C-alpha positions in Angstrom: 30.4 32.1 15.3 28.4 35.3 13.9 26.2 37.2 15.5 22.4 37.8 14.4 19.9 40.9 15.5 16.3 41.8 14.4 13.4 39.8 15.6 10.3 38.7 13.4 8.5 41.6 14.9 11.1 44.3 15.0 12.8 44.0 18.0 16.3 43.7 18.1 18.7 41.2 20.1 22.4 40.0 19.7 23.1 36.2 20.1 25.9 34.3 18.6 24.8 32.1 15.7 26.4 28.6 15.2 27.0 26.8 11.6 26.1 23.4 11.6 26.6 21.4 8.6 23.2 19.1 9.6 20.7 19.0 12.1 18.1 15.8 13.2 14.9 17.2 14.9 12.0 15.7 16.1 8.7 16.9 17.3 7.0 14.3 19.7 3.6 15.1 21.9 0.3 14.1 22.1 -2.1 12.7 19.2 -4.0 15.8 19.5 -1.1 18.1 19.7 -0.5 19.0 16.1 3.5 17.5 16.1 2.5 16.4 12.3 1.6 19.8 11.1 4.0 21.6 13.4 7.0 19.1 11.7 5.0 19.3 8.2 5.5 23.3 8.8 9.4 23.4 9.4 9.7 21.1 6.6 7.9 23.4 4.4 10.4 26.6 5.7 13.1 24.3 5.2 12.4 23.3 1.8 12.1 27.2 0.9 15.5 27.5 2.6 17.4 25.4 0.2 18.6 22.3 2.5 18.2 18.8 1.7 15.9 17.1 3.8 14.4 14.2 4.7 11.4 13.3 6.8 10.0 10.4 9.0 6.7 11.0 10.3 5.9 8.6 12.9 2.4 8.4 14.8 -0.1 5.8 16.3 -3.2 4.3 14.3 -5.7 5.3 16.4 -8.0 8.5 15.5 -7.4 9.3 19.2 -5.2 7.6 21.9 -6.3 8.5 25.3 -4.3 11.6 25.9 -0.7 11.8 27.8 0.0 7.4 27.3 2.8 6.5 25.3 0.4 4.6 22.8 -1.0 8.4 21.8 2.4 9.8 21.1 3.0 11.2 17.7 6.3 12.2 16.4 8.0 14.0 13.4 11.5 13.7 12.6 13.4 16.2 10.3 17.0 15.7 8.9 18.3 18.6 6.9 21.8 19.6 5.7 24.2 21.7 3.8 24.8 18.6 1.6 23.2 15.6 -0.3 21.7 13.2 2.8 19.7 10.2 2.6 18.1 9.2 5.6 15.7 11.0 8.6 18.4 10.2 10.7 19.6 7.7 13.0 19.1 9.7 16.3 17.6 13.5 16.7 19.8 16.4 17.9 17.1 18.1 19.2 13.7 16.8 20.9 11.0 18.6 21.6 8.8 17.0 24.2 5.2 18.3 24.7 4.6 16.5 27.7 6.1 13.7 29.9 5.0 10.8 27.7 6.4 12.1 24.4 9.8 12.8 27.0 10.0 9.1 27.7 8.7 7.7 24.4 11.6 9.0 22.6 14.4 9.4 25.5 15.9 5.9 24.4 16.9 7.5 20.7 18.7 10.8 22.4 22.4 10.7 22.1 24.3 12.3 24.6 24.2 15.7 24.5 21.1 16.6 23.1 18.9 19.1 23.7 15.1 18.8 25.0 13.2 21.6 25.0 10.2 20.0 27.5 6.9 21.9 27.8 7.2 22.3 31.7 3.3 23.2 31.9 2.5 19.5 30.8 4.6 17.5 33.4 1.7 17.7 36.0 1.8 15.1 38.7 -1.2 13.3 37.2 0.9 13.3 33.5 3.8 12.1 35.1 2.1 9.2 36.8 0.6 8.5 33.3 3.8 7.4 32.3 5.5 5.8 35.1 7.5 8.7 36.3 7.5 8.8 40.3 8.9 12.3 40.1 9.7 15.0 37.4 12.7 14.5 35.7 12.9 18.2 34.5 13.6 18.5 38.7 16.5 16.1 39.5 19.5 14.5 38.1 17.7 12.0 35.6 18.5 14.2 32.4 21.6 14.9 33.4 23.3 13.4 29.9 21.2 16.3 27.9 20.9 19.8 27.8 17.4 20.4 29.3 15.7 23.7 27.8 12.6 23.9 30.3 10.2 26.2 28.8 6.8 26.8 29.6 5.1 26.4 26.0 1.3 26.2 26.9 1.5 29.3 29.6 3.6 31.5 26.9 1.1 30.5 24.4 -2.1 31.4 26.1 -0.2 34.7 27.6 0.4 35.6 23.9 -3.1 35.2 23.0 -4.6 37.5 25.8 -6.1 40.1 23.5 -7.7 37.2 21.1 -11.1 36.4 21.8 -10.6 32.9 22.5 -11.3 30.2 25.5 -8.2 29.2 27.8 -8.6 25.8 25.9 -9.2 27.3 22.3 -5.8 29.3 23.0 -3.8 26.3 24.2 -4.5 24.7 21.0 -1.8 27.0 19.3 0.9 25.7 21.4 2.3 24.1 18.7 2.7 27.2 16.7 4.7 28.8 19.7 7.0 25.4 19.6 7.3 26.2 15.7 8.0 29.9 16.0 10.8 29.1 18.7 12.5 26.3 16.4 11.9 28.6 13.5 13.9 31.1 15.2 16.7 28.8 16.7 17.2 27.3 13.4 17.1 30.4 11.0 14.0 28.9 9.4 12.2 31.5 7.0 8.7 32.3 8.5 6.4 34.2 5.4 5.8 30.5 3.9 4.2 29.6 7.5 2.4 32.7 7.5 0.8 32.7 4.7 -0.2 29.0 4.9 -1.8 29.8 8.1 -3.7 32.3 6.3 -4.7 29.9 3.9 -5.7 27.3 6.2 -8.3 29.3 8.5 -8.9 31.9 5.7 -12.9 31.3 6.7 -11.9 32.0 10.5 -9.9 35.1 10.7 -9.3 35.3 14.5 -8.1 31.8 14.5 -5.8 32.4 11.9 -4.4 35.9 13.4 -4.3 33.6 16.7 -1.8 31.2 15.4 0.3 33.8 13.6 0.6 35.5 17.2 1.5 32.4 18.7 4.2 31.8 15.9 5.4 35.0 16.0 5.7 34.6 19.6 8.0 32.0 19.4 10.0 33.4 17.8 10.3 36.6 19.8 11.1 34.3 22.8 13.9 32.6 21.6 15.3 36.2 20.4 14.9 37.6 24.1 14.8 34.6 26.1 18.0 33.8 27.9 17.6 30.3 27.8 18.7 30.4 24.4 22.1 32.1 24.4 23.5 30.6 20.6 21.2 30.1 17.5 21.9 27.6 14.6 22.3 28.2 10.9 22.3 25.4 8.1 23.6 27.1 4.3 21.7 26.0 1.5 22.5 22.8 0.2 24.5 22.6 -3.2 21.7 20.5 -5.3 21.6 20.1 -9.3 20.4 23.1 -10.7 16.5 23.3 -11.5 13.3 24.4 -9.8 12.9 22.3 -6.5 9.7 21.6 -4.2 9.0 19.6 -1.2 7.2 15.9 -2.0 6.2 13.1 0.0 6.1 9.9 -1.4 1.9 9.4 -1.9 1.9 13.1 -3.6 4.8 12.4 -5.8 2.9 8.8 -6.9 -0.2 10.5 -8.0 1.7 13.3 -9.8 3.6 10.3 -11.4 0.2 9.0 -12.5 -0.8 12.4 -13.7 2.3 12.7 -15.8 1.6 8.9 -16.9 -1.8 9.7 -18.3 -0.4 12.7 -20.1 2.2 10.9 -22.1 0.0 7.7 -22.8 -2.9 9.9 -23.8 -4.8 7.9 -21.8 -7.9 9.1 -19.6 -6.7 8.3 -15.9 -9.1 6.6 -13.7 -8.6 5.3 -10.1 -10.8 3.2 -8.2 -10.0 3.3 -4.8 -11.3 2.4 -1.3 -9.5 4.5 1.6 -7.4 2.7 3.4 -4.1 3.5 5.8 -1.4 4.7 4.3 -2.3 4.7 0.8 -5.3 6.8 0.8 -3.5 10.3 0.2 -3.1 9.1 -3.5 -6.8 9.1 -3.4 -7.1 12.6 -2.1 -4.5 13.8 -4.3 -6.3 12.9 -7.8 -9.2 13.9 -6.5 -7.9 17.5 -7.0 -6.8 17.1 -10.6 -10.1 17.1 -12.4 -8.7 19.6 -15.0 -6.2 16.9 -16.5 -9.0 14.5 -17.1 -8.4 12.6 -13.8 -11.5 10.8 -12.4 -11.6 9.1 -9.2 -14.5 6.7 -7.9 -14.3 6.1 -4.4 -15.6 2.6 -4.1 -17.7 0.6 -1.7 -14.9 -1.7 -1.1 -11.3 -3.0 -2.3 -13.0 -5.6 -4.6 -15.3 -2.8 -6.3 -12.4 -0.6 -6.6 -10.2 -2.5 -8.4 -13.5 -4.2 -10.5 -13.8 -0.4 -11.7 -10.5 0.3 -12.3 -10.5 -3.0 -14.3 -13.4 -1.7 -16.0 -11.8 1.4 -17.0 -8.8 -0.1 -18.6 -11.3 -2.2 -20.8 -13.3 0.9 -21.8 -9.8 2.5 -22.7 -8.3 4.4 -19.8 -5.6 4.2 -18.0 -6.7 2.3 -15.1 -5.2 2.4 -11.5 -6.3 1.1 -8.0 -4.5 2.0 -4.7 -4.8 -0.3 -1.0 -1.9 -1.3 1.2 -1.9 -4.7 2.2 -5.1 -5.9 3.3 -6.5 -4.6 0.4 -4.3 -6.5 -1.8 -5.7 -9.7 -0.6 -9.2 -8.6 -1.6 -8.2 -7.6 -5.3 -6.2 -10.8 -5.5 -9.5 -12.6 -7.5 -9.7 -9.2 -10.2 -5.8 -9.2 -10.5 -6.2 -12.9 -11.6 -9.2 -11.7 -13.9 -6.7 -8.9 -15.8 -4.0 -11.2 -16.1 -6.3 -13.3 -17.8 -8.1 -10.7 -19.9 -4.3 -9.3 -20.6 -5.6 -5.9 -20.0 -3.3 -2.8 -18.7 -3.7 -2.0 -15.0 -1.8 -0.6 -12.1 -2.1 -1.7 -8.8 -0.2 0.5 -5.9 0.2 -1.6 -2.7 1.5 1.3 -0.3 2.7 -1.8 2.0 2.3 -1.8 5.8 2.9 -4.0 8.9 0.6 -7.0 9.3 -0.7 -9.7 9.3 -4.2 -8.8 9.1 -5.0 -5.5 10.4 -1.5 -5.3 12.0 -0.4 -2.0 12.6 -1.7 0.2 10.2 0.2 3.4 10.4 4.0 1.6 10.7 6.1 0.0 7.6 6.9 -2.7 6.0 8.2 -4.7 3.2 6.3 -7.8 3.5 4.1 -7.9 0.5 6.6 -8.7 -2.4 5.7 -12.5 -2.3 1.9 -11.6 -2.1 2.7 -9.6 -5.2 4.4 -12.7 -6.9 2.4 -15.4 -6.5 -1.2 -14.3 -4.6 -3.2 -15.2 -7.1 -4.6 -19.0 -8.0 -3.0 -20.6 -11.0 -0.1 -19.6 -12.8 -0.4 -15.6 -13.2 2.8 -13.7 -13.5 2.8 -10.0 -13.0 5.1 -7.5 -13.3 6.5 -5.6 -9.7 8.2 -1.9 -9.6 9.3 -0.4 -6.6 10.5 2.9 -5.8 13.5 3.6 -4.1 12.6 7.2 -2.7 9.8 9.4 -1.7 10.6 11.3 -5.2 11.2 8.4 -6.7 7.7 7.5 -6.4 7.0 9.8 -9.7 9.3 7.7 -12.3 7.8 4.5 -10.7 4.3 5.4 -11.6 5.4 6.4 -15.4 7.7 3.1 -15.2 4.4 1.1 -13.8 2.3 2.7 -16.9 5.0 2.0 -19.3 4.9 -1.5 -18.7 1.5 -2.1 -18.1 0.0 -0.2 -21.6 3.1 -1.7 -23.6 2.7 -5.2 -22.2 -0.9 -5.1 -21.7 -0.9 -6.3 -18.2 -1.8 -5.6 -14.6 1.4 -4.4 -13.0 2.1 -3.9 -9.3 3.9 -0.6 -7.7 4.9 -1.7 -4.5 5.7 1.6 -2.3 5.5 1.6 1.5 4.2 3.6 4.6 8.0 5.2 4.9 8.0 6.4 1.6 4.2 7.5 1.5 4.7 9.8 4.7 8.1 10.4 4.1 9.5 13.7 2.3 12.2 15.2 0.5 13.4 17.8 -1.9 12.4 16.9 -5.6 13.4 18.6 -8.9 10.8 19.2 -11.4 11.7 17.5 -14.4 11.1 19.1 -18.1 8.3 17.8 -20.3 11.2 16.9 -22.7 12.7 14.3 -20.1 9.5 12.7 -19.3 9.4 8.7 -21.7 6.5 8.9 -24.7 4.2 6.1 -23.0 1.4 6.6 -26.3 -0.1 3.5 -27.4 -2.5 2.5 -29.7 -5.9 1.0 -30.3 -7.1 -1.9 -32.0 -9.0 -1.0 -35.3 -10.6 -3.0 -38.2 -8.3 -4.4 -41.0 -10.3 -4.9 -44.4 -12.4 -8.0 -44.2 -10.2 -9.3 -41.8 -11.8 -11.7 -38.9 -10.4 -9.9 -35.5 -8.3 -11.8 -33.4 -8.0 -10.3 -29.9 -5.5 -12.7 -28.7 -3.1 -12.3 -31.8 0.1 -10.9 -30.5 2.7 -8.4 -30.9 5.8 -10.2 -32.1 8.3 -8.2 -30.2 6.1 -7.7 -26.9 3.6 -10.8 -27.0 0.7 -7.9 -26.2 -2.7 -8.7 -27.2 -4.5 -6.0 -29.4 -6.3 -3.3 -26.8 -9.7 -3.4 -28.2 -11.9 -0.5 -26.8 -15.8 -1.7 -26.7 -18.3 0.3 -29.6 -15.6 0.1 -32.1 -16.9 -1.7 -35.2 -16.0 -5.1 -35.6 -13.9 -5.7 -33.1 -16.4 -7.7 -31.0 -14.9 -10.4 -28.9 -15.6 -12.5 -25.7 -14.0 -11.5 -22.7 -13.8 -12.8 -19.4 -11.8 -15.1 -17.1 -12.2 -18.2 -18.5 -9.5 -19.8 -20.3 -9.0 -18.4 -23.9 -8.7 -20.2 -27.3 -5.0 -18.8 -28.9 -5.3 -15.8 -31.3 -9.4 -16.0 -31.6 -10.2 -16.0 -27.6 -12.9 -18.0 -27.5 -13.4 -20.1 -24.7 -11.2 -23.3 -24.9 -10.5 -26.5 -22.6 -8.0 -27.5 -24.5 -4.9 -29.1 -22.2 -2.7 -28.3 -25.0 -4.1 -24.8 -25.9 -3.8 -23.9 -21.7 -0.4 -25.4 -21.7 0.7 -22.8 -24.3 -1.5 -20.1 -23.3 0.1 -20.1 -19.7 3.7 -19.9 -21.3 2.9 -17.3 -23.4 1.5 -15.8 -20.6 4.9 -15.9 -18.3 7.0 -15.4 -21.3 5.6 -11.9 -22.0 6.2 -10.9 -18.3 9.5 -12.6 -18.5 10.2 -10.7 -22.2 9.7 -7.0 -20.5 12.4 -4.9 -21.4 14.1 -3.6 -17.8 17.4 -1.9 -17.2 20.4 -4.1 -16.2 21.4 -3.7 -12.7 23.7 -0.6 -11.9 26.5 -1.5 -9.1 28.3 1.3 -7.7 31.5 0.1 -6.4 34.3 2.7 -7.0 37.8 0.4 -6.7 36.0 -2.2 -8.8 37.5 -5.0 -5.9 34.8 -5.0 -3.4 34.4 -8.5 -1.7 30.7 -7.8 -0.3 27.9 -6.4 -2.1 25.2 -4.6 -0.6 21.8 -5.2 -2.4 18.4 -3.7 -1.5 15.2 -3.0 -2.9 12.3 -0.5 -2.7 12.8 2.4 0.6 15.7 0.4 1.9 17.6 2.4 -0.5 18.6 5.3 1.8 19.6 3.0 4.8 21.9 1.2 2.8 23.6 4.1 0.7 24.0 6.0 3.9 25.7 3.2 5.5 28.0 2.5 2.2 29.1 5.8 2.7 29.8 5.4 6.3 31.9 1.9 5.9 33.6 3.7 2.5 34.7 6.9 4.7 36.1 4.3 7.1 38.1 2.7 4.2 36.3 0.0 4.1 35.6 -1.6 0.5 32.0 -2.2 -0.5 29.6 -2.2 -3.4 25.9 -1.7 -3.6 23.0 -2.1 -6.1 19.5 -1.6 -6.0 16.6 -3.3 -7.8 14.0 -1.7 -9.0 12.0 -4.4 -11.3 11.7 -7.0 -9.4 9.9 -9.0 -11.9 11.0 -9.3 -14.3 14.4 -9.1 -12.6 17.1 -7.6 -14.7 18.8 -9.9 -17.1 22.0 -9.5 -15.5 21.1 -9.8 -12.1 22.7 -13.2 -11.5 25.9 -12.1 -13.5 25.6 -9.2 -10.6 25.3 -11.9 -7.8 27.8 -14.4 -9.0 30.5 -11.4 -9.2 30.9 -11.2 -5.5 32.1 -13.1 -2.5 29.8 -12.2 0.0 25.6 -10.7 -0.7 23.9 -9.2 1.8 20.5 -8.3 1.4 18.7 -6.2 4.3 14.7 -6.2 4.2 12.1 -5.3 6.5 10.3 -8.3 6.0 11.7 -11.9 7.3 13.8 -12.4 3.7 11.6 -12.8 1.2 13.5 -11.2 -2.0 16.3 -13.4 -0.4 14.2 -16.5 -0.8 13.3 -15.8 -4.4 17.2 -15.2 -5.3 18.3 -17.9 -3.8 15.8 -20.0 -5.9 16.7 -18.4 -9.0 20.3 -18.2 -8.8 21.6 -20.4 -6.2 23.6 -18.1 -4.4 23.9 -17.9 -0.9 22.4 -14.7 -0.3 22.8 -13.5 3.6 19.6 -12.0 5.3 19.3 -9.1 7.6 16.2 -8.7 8.7 14.1 -6.5 11.0 10.2 -6.0 11.0 10.0 -3.3 13.7 7.4 -1.1 11.5 10.5 1.1 11.4 13.0 2.1 8.7 16.6 0.5 9.3 18.9 3.0 10.7 22.0 3.8 8.5 24.4 3.4 12.3 22.8 -0.5 11.9 23.2 -1.4 9.3 27.0 -0.2 8.6 28.0 -2.5 11.6 26.5 -5.5 9.8 27.9 -4.7 6.6 30.9 -4.1 8.9 30.4 -7.5 10.5 29.9 -9.2 6.7 33.3 -8.0 5.9 35.5 -9.0 8.6 33.7 -12.5 8.2 31.8 -12.4 11.4 
């Protein structure tokens, strides 16, 4: 341990500082307590400090559930470390509980010995009764297994703001900033970023800005001076690869990837979208970047959004539409039209729990089969799935590459966990980005334009921008005659065109499936796709650390699959495939490769825990 002194406002104190290699913190409270903002600000400070990190926001779908109730609990979990980490963590070391509901909803996840920082002001008789507590758990032995720090956060905040022209209710709203200041002191987080953020956020309300900053500073100073916390903790910066880093969430990374794809393809970016959780942030982010030639259109419904995006593609733009599961259902007819017209279109599906409206703010991987087959007729569409929040950037560029090169709609399957979660992202150099530029069709001498004459390598048809002299051609959803593109009802032509469209998708160049098998003699392969990457990789690490032998592979391209997929699957005695669905990819792999995939499926609206998967992997290795 080391000693620490000098508070945020100058007063000095001496307390012990304990070194840790990683910490998992969960902020939890009522939907109106600002837990997402608190977590986001703590994350920003942690990223600025240089730790590796991973986050898991978890909030109710209701705009405002009844205050103090279990359905209204909102939480934000952050895992940060001095080394490379892969998940937001299985169980928090620290729970900040702003009320009894937050405590009760999250207590089951806390390991013995974990810290609980409870806002005692909210543990009133009425609030306790709302969640079924007969007695105050802070005053009996109900929490004896944990280290409880009872802190009157609300009243301390109000007292710290007595000099401001604020009502008691307005002052109480700053209690999340007091908690943020306390936790920032406890874990040595930088403060400048938060102060700057509050000044900018409330620039038009300087009194509110000053009050929030005062509450934040009061929380820091409380930690420095109170006897409730005799030890603070330090997690040193992680040793990351050289480069410029920033913290980024999946939806933001995806938006940036689309902008980069626009620049690299030399095509204007057009987004046609209807707001839907959890995809709306992509629309919000892209609307800020008009200087890059981005045009965003908030449509009146899902069908209009994809129709506008396809129209933009017809006009020579990089057409994109964003949605979640319910919107994919509505867009299906237009996706089929994009297949028939063979135009580049990117469809971003940020998957959420279904069916129907389901659980809008919870995550699942349940749209794979819909993306694969959810259209009438034989209408194949490529599918790309990012593995981490920052990987959404690269996946967006890859989706654009395929769409533009092969003249096809492409599904990009993200999900709520990736969309809202965040991690450090190394900004790539421009030279590292692929050149995905394309050319439009031009009139060639006196030759008759053949809109469905295909490139011999890619089988892509020409991209003819409307208004180009000599390139007039038919467009629409009725079957096209090969070459000319005229309407055709000829049976043999239809058979040919169906097979050509399928061959085009099957022939897309995708990298081979890479396998991580350090010893080369593992008998079990753990396969994954999408957001399960972090949980699987963390579980595999645990097995290997314990002396077990296990291989890991992760699919980014789900249609077409990498050419060596069958070879990889048949190399191992057992293949375990965890999915946050009831076995959709397993169904496809069993059918295609006749391999007896072992499925592990949970649909709880939450990502897998590494400990959970490690146990499943060990059972498979042991033959159970």
